[in-house]
N, C-alpha and C positions, 0 to 999 in steps of 0.2 A: 504494500500500500504506500503510495507516494505521500509523504508528509508535506510536500511543497515548502512553504516558508516556515512552517512550524518547526521548532527545535525541541519539542517535548518528546521524550522517549518513553514508550510503553513496552514493558517487557511482560509478555503474556505467557502464562503457563497453560499448556494443553487447550488452546483455542486455535482453530484453523481458519485461515482466510487466504485468498489468493492475492498476490502482490505484483508490483511492476518490476521488482528486482529479480535477478537470477537466483536460483536456489542452489545452495551448495550442501550436499549431503555429506556429513562428516560424523563419524562415531555414532551412526544410527539416528542422528538428530537433523531436523530441517532448520536451516538458519538463513535468513535473508542476507544476501551478500551482493556487493556491487563493486568489487575491485579491491586493490590494496592501498594502504595509507603509508606515508613515510614513517619510519621508525621514530619513536620517542624514547630517549634514554631511560625514562622511568617505567616504561611498559613492562619490561621483564621483571622488575621488582614487584610491581602491582600484581602481575600474573602469578608470581611465585607465592605471594601472600594470600591471594584469593583462591588459587587453584594449585596447591602444592603437588609435586610429583614430576616424574620424568619418564613415565611409560610412553609408548608410541601413541596410544589413544589420548593421553593428556596433552602431549606435545601438539598433536593435530588439533585438539580442542583449543589450545592456547592460540594457535595460528588463526583459527576461525574467529575467536574473540578479538584478536588484534584487527582483523579485517572489518568487523562490524561496529567496533566501539565508537567510532567518530561519525558514523552515518546518522543523518537526521531522520531515520525511518523507524517505525515500530519494529520490534524484534520478537520473534516467536521462538521460545525455548521449549522443546518437547523432551519428555523422558519419564520413566517410572518414578514413583514416590521414593525419595531418599537417595537419588543418584547425584544430587548436587546442583539442581537447576538454580537455586537461590545463590549458590556460590558463583555460578556463571554470570547470573544477572548482576551481582555485586562487582565482579571483575569488569564487565562491560561498562557499568556505571562509573567505576573508578577511573577507567581509561578514557572515558568520554569527556571529562572536564566539567560535567554538569554539577550543580551545587547540592541539591538534596536528594536523598534516596528514600522513598516511601514504599512500604510493603503493606498490601491489603490482602488478607487471607479470607477468601470468599467462603471457606468451609465453616468458619466459626461465627459468621455474621449473617442474619437473615437477609433475604433479597431486598426487602423494603428499606432496611437500614444501610445496605451496601449502596443502593441507589442514592439515598440522601448523602452518604459519605462521599461518593464519587462526584455527583452532579451538583451537590449543594441544595439549599432550600431557602425559601423566603419565610419570613415571620408569619406564623399562622397557617403554613402549608399543611400541617397535620397537628394533632393534639401533642402538646409538649414542645412545639417549635416556637419558643418564646422570643428567639432572636434569629436573624438570618445567618446563614453560613454559606460561603462561596463553594465549598467542597474541595476535595483533593485535586481534581483536575485543574482548578484555577490556582489553588494554594501552592501546588508543586511548581508552578511556573515553568522554567526551563530545566527542571530536574528530571528524575526518573521515577516512574511508578511501576512496581512489580505487583501484578495482580495474580495472586497464587490461586490455582485451581479454577480457572475461568469456566471450565467445563461443568463445574458444579453449580454455576449460576443458572437462573431460569433462562429460557430461550429469549424471552422478552428483554431481559436485562442485557444479554449478550448482543441482541440486535441494537439496542440503544448504544452500547459501547462501540460496536462496529460503525454505527453512524457517526460517532464522535471521531473515530479514526479516519473515516472517509471525508468528512466535511470540516473537521477542526472546530466545531461549534457545539455548545451544550445549551440545554434548557434546564435550569434548576427547577426543583419541585415547587409548585405554586406560582411559577412565572410563565409568561407567554412569550418572552423575548429570547431569541437565540443570541448567545454571546460567544465570541471567539475564545478558545482556551488559552491563546497567547496574544 
């Protein structure tokens, strides 16, 4: 998915969409890829901290992380539970130069609260909404959001999130206006 001028990075776990970039299949995972970036002297140190190891599979994965870290596109990380998708996401974030890293675990929060957390809400949008909140998509700015276990979200919420990725705009709960996420 082309992010255009947007510089927000979404790292999505187990959610599939088609994109404008080439796919590189490495270590059994699909990663959006569009070429190589110049080496940064700090890259190897970041990779070793986030993804320790020297096996052939880890070295291949580190190469993929180097290639996608500075791209302004959403990144899809697939893998079984416990294989280190969060570690890969953190490595990509650290190498990207973005400011904040936010993790949202969709398995421990009900869909209606995830929607409010991601998209924000206006005062009075639901009972208990005594003040407005812009939501993570606005608050994270040019940072990184890791949405863990997207496949556990309702199809409706996944569709809303896909629309944000495609259009770069959100509508907070209780509002009628679409706002750009950046």
